[in-house]
C-alpha positions as CSV (number, residue, x, y, z in Angstrom):
1,H,169.0,100.7,116.3
2,D,168.7,104.4,115.7
3,Q,165.2,104.7,114.5
4,V,165.2,108.5,114.4
5,G,168.3,108.3,112.2
6,L,166.5,105.7,110.0
7,V,163.5,108.1,109.6
8,R,165.7,111.0,108.5
9,A,167.9,108.8,106.2
10,L,164.7,107.3,104.5
11,N,163.3,110.8,104.1
12,A,166.5,112.2,102.6
13,V,166.9,109.3,100.1
14,G,163.3,109.3,99.3
15,A,163.3,113.0,98.6
16,A,166.3,112.8,96.4
17,S,164.8,109.8,94.6
18,W,161.9,112.0,93.0
19,F,164.7,113.4,90.7
20,G,166.3,110.2,89.6
21,V,164.1,107.2,90.2
22,P,160.7,108.8,91.0
23,D,158.8,105.4,91.3
24,E,161.1,104.6,94.2
25,A,160.5,107.8,96.1
26,E,157.0,107.4,97.4
27,P,157.6,103.9,99.0
28,L,160.8,105.1,100.8
29,L,159.1,108.3,102.0
30,V,156.1,106.1,103.2
31,E,158.5,103.9,105.2
32,S,160.0,107.1,106.7
33,L,156.5,108.3,107.5
34,E,155.3,105.0,109.1
35,T,158.6,104.7,111.0
36,A,158.1,108.4,112.4
37,R,154.4,107.6,113.4
38,R,155.5,104.4,115.3
39,L,158.1,106.6,117.2
40,H,155.5,109.4,117.7
41,D,157.9,111.7,115.9
42,D,155.5,114.4,114.6
43,I,158.3,116.4,113.0
44,G,159.4,113.3,111.1
45,V,155.9,112.5,110.0
46,A,155.5,116.2,108.8
47,S,158.7,116.2,106.9
48,A,157.9,112.9,105.2
49,M,154.5,114.0,104.2
50,V,155.8,117.4,102.8
51,N,158.6,115.6,100.9
52,L,156.0,113.3,99.4
53,G,153.9,116.2,98.3
54,S,156.4,118.7,97.1
55,G,158.6,115.9,95.4
56,A,155.6,114.6,93.5
57,G,154.7,118.3,92.6
58,E,158.4,118.7,91.3
59,V,157.9,115.8,88.9
60,R,154.2,116.8,88.0
61,R,152.5,113.9,89.7
62,Y,149.7,116.2,90.7
63,A,147.3,113.7,92.3
64,V,150.0,112.2,94.4
65,A,151.2,115.7,95.4
66,R,147.8,116.9,96.2
67,R,146.9,113.9,98.4
68,W,150.1,114.1,100.6
69,L,150.0,118.0,100.7
70,A,146.5,117.8,102.1
71,E,147.4,115.4,104.7
72,A,150.5,117.4,105.6
73,R,148.5,120.6,106.0
74,A,145.8,118.8,108.2
75,F,148.6,117.0,110.2
76,C,150.6,120.2,110.7
77,A,147.5,122.4,111.6
78,D,146.5,119.8,114.3
79,R,149.9,120.1,115.9
80,D,150.9,123.6,115.3
81,L,153.8,122.7,113.0
82,D,153.7,126.0,111.1
83,Y,157.0,125.6,109.3
84,S,156.0,122.4,107.5
85,G,152.3,123.5,107.2
86,H,153.3,126.8,105.5
87,Y,155.6,125.0,103.1
88,A,152.9,122.5,102.2
89,T,150.5,125.4,101.6
90,S,152.9,127.2,99.4
91,W,153.3,124.0,97.4
92,V,149.4,123.7,97.0
93,A,149.6,127.3,95.6
94,R,152.2,126.3,93.1
95,L,150.2,123.3,92.1
96,D,147.1,125.4,91.6
97,L,149.2,128.0,89.6
98,E,150.6,125.2,87.3
99,Q,147.1,123.7,87.0
100,G,145.4,126.8,86.0
101,D,143.5,127.8,89.2
102,W,144.9,131.2,89.4
103,D,142.4,132.5,92.0
104,R,143.1,129.8,94.5
105,A,146.8,129.9,93.8
106,G,146.8,133.7,94.5
107,E,144.7,133.5,97.7
108,L,147.0,130.7,99.3
109,A,150.1,132.6,98.2
110,D,148.8,135.9,99.6
111,H,147.9,134.1,102.9
112,I,151.4,132.5,103.2
113,G,152.8,135.8,102.4
114,S,150.8,137.5,105.2
115,V,151.6,135.2,108.0
116,G,155.3,136.0,108.6
117,T,156.5,132.7,107.6
118,D,160.1,131.1,106.9
119,A,162.2,132.1,103.9
120,I,161.5,128.9,102.0
121,S,157.7,129.1,102.2
122,R,157.9,132.8,101.5
123,I,160.0,132.3,98.3
124,G,157.4,129.9,97.1
125,A,154.5,132.2,97.9
126,L,156.1,135.3,96.4
127,T,156.8,133.4,93.4
128,V,153.3,132.3,92.9
129,A,151.9,135.5,93.6
130,G,154.1,137.3,91.3
131,R,153.3,134.8,88.5
132,V,149.6,135.1,89.0
133,R,149.9,139.0,88.8
134,T,152.1,138.7,85.7
135,R,149.5,136.3,83.9
136,R,146.7,138.8,84.8
137,G,148.6,141.8,83.8
138,E,148.3,143.3,87.3
139,D,150.5,145.7,89.1
140,G,153.0,144.6,91.8
141,A,154.2,141.3,89.9
142,T,157.7,142.6,89.4
143,A,158.2,143.7,93.0
144,L,156.9,140.3,94.1
145,L,159.3,138.5,91.9
146,D,162.3,140.6,92.7
147,A,161.6,140.0,96.4
148,A,161.5,136.3,95.8
149,W,164.7,136.5,93.7
150,T,166.5,138.3,96.5
151,E,165.6,135.7,99.0
152,A,166.2,132.7,96.7
153,R,169.7,134.1,95.9
154,R,170.3,134.3,99.5
155,S,169.5,130.6,99.8
156,G,171.8,129.7,97.0
157,H,169.7,126.5,96.2
158,L,168.7,125.8,92.7
159,Q,165.4,124.3,93.9
160,R,164.6,127.9,95.2
161,L,166.2,129.7,92.3
162,W,164.9,128.1,89.2
163,P,161.0,128.8,89.8
164,V,161.7,132.4,90.6
165,A,164.0,132.6,87.5
166,A,161.2,131.0,85.4
167,G,158.7,133.6,86.8
168,R,160.9,136.5,86.1
169,A,161.5,135.2,82.5
170,E,157.8,135.0,82.0
171,A,157.1,138.5,83.3
172,A,159.7,139.9,80.9
173,W,158.4,137.9,77.9
174,L,154.6,138.8,78.7
175,G,155.7,142.4,79.6
176,G,157.3,142.9,76.1
177,R,160.8,143.1,77.7
178,P,162.6,140.1,76.1
179,E,166.0,141.8,76.8
180,E,165.4,141.2,80.5
181,M,165.0,137.5,80.0
182,P,167.9,135.5,81.6
183,G,170.2,134.2,78.9
């Protein structure tokens, strides 16, 4: 049997399930996680944990998201898996933003933005930082959101584009520039 292939397949199907049948996502991803643990596949474990946390976050299951993202961050920090650890941290920043903890959201986003991370984590961090500054009426929000937009467009993925588009629309609306809101 190709156990590594099974880990990846369960991870992919579980991650996709958050959007169609969310009640089936967590069990599939936990199976991926446990199989990866048995194989001592740290990257598979980290990927499953991050998909558990980020997927739950996408569908606003905040308690589930926070539990798995905390595990992912600790696991990744212990093993120097920066890519997954940074992505998990960018997601915690997004959850903090969505749940009203702007101070912590901004701190985490600024941290991820300062460590020279990958594009996906950077898009999330720039978006959160821009939205926090927008909501506070602080300078620099537009530049952060524009940078996130440039990188998100480069990715071509809706999952990266829509949060930035929402942040840019919010900035236009709160800034009294409704004509700049996407139509």
